[in-house]
C-alpha positions, 0 to 999 in steps of 0.5 A: 485561384480566385480571391473572394470578398465576403461580407459577414455578420455575426453575434460576437457573444460566443467568440473570443473575437475575430482573430484566431486564438488558442483560448477559445472559438474565433470568427476567423477560425470558424470561417476557415473551417467552413471554407475547408469543409466546402472545398477541401482547402486549408485557407486563411480568411483575412478580416478588415477589422479585428473585433474583440470578444463580445463585439458584433458585426453587421458588415465585416468584410473578409477575403479568402483565396479558393482554388476550387472553381465555383460561383459567388452564390455557391460560395455564400450558401456553402460556407453558410451551410457549414457555419451552422449553428454558429451565429455567423452568416456570410451575407454576400460573396463576390469575386475580387481583384487579386490585389484586393485585401480586406484590411489593407485596401479599406479606406474607412470603417464605421462603428456603431455603439448602442446604449439602452438607457432605462431603469428596467434590466435588459431582456431582448437586448441582453448581450446586444447593448450597454444597459445604463440605468441612469438618465443620460443627456444625449445632446450634451454627449453629442456636443462633447463628442465633437471635441474628439472629431479631427486629427488628434493624439488619442492616447487617452482613449487607447488600450494599454495593449494597443499595438498601433505604431502611433496614437495619432488618428483622424476621427471623421465622425463621432455623433450621438443620437437619442431615440427614446430609451435608445442612444446610438453613437456612430464613429467613422474613421480610416482606422481606430486604436484598440478600444478607442470607440469603447473608451470614447463612449465610456467617457461620453457617458460620464458627460451624459450623467453630468459627471463631466462637462465638455471641458473635461473631455477637452482636458482628457484628450489633451492629457494623452494619458489613459488614466485621465479618460473615462471607463471602457464601455462593455463590448456587447454594445459595439458593432462594426457596421461598414467597411469602406473601399474605393 
């Protein structure tokens, strides 16, 4: 039995999310089906992050145990062959220690949120970014984002259905950078609450539009009340870009 670490990218638009569910196709189930077609074994593919429906990944990490004797190149190519024509690709496969766990061994996760800030509707970027047609001040958004960096109770930015035991998280980075019509938010932490990144971005867009000030972000955080936060940004702008391990 060999434990394989997989680095995976996918377009989340056609899936109900990472996690296997009864209400539609998931990334996890697609990978498990591809592995079974490759080696004839029923397996569980464990992911580092349970991305929601519509959320994309450039660097999701997963692991799977396979009895079949094989090599990394064959695992990558065979699984990719059986994933066709789905918008999922295994970028790399490598042997991992038997104690490695894609989720439990992770020391950090990096998410990126993309906003296209222009009047014209999206064509190429449709389904891959949040279209905000109102002018946004990226510098004001970045300044307000720093209120959220550090260890806080993030109840205001937590989904009501979040199953985390505690709303307290340490946010290592939340930066906003503007480049022409593209605005990118980068969030880095050991782990995140359900919808935390999307809820933070939704609030920051209120700042960018001039409807909120930095002080409003401080008040929202201190309120520990989801009703005091901004709207939830749509899923299509969110990407899991990296999972960090020792």
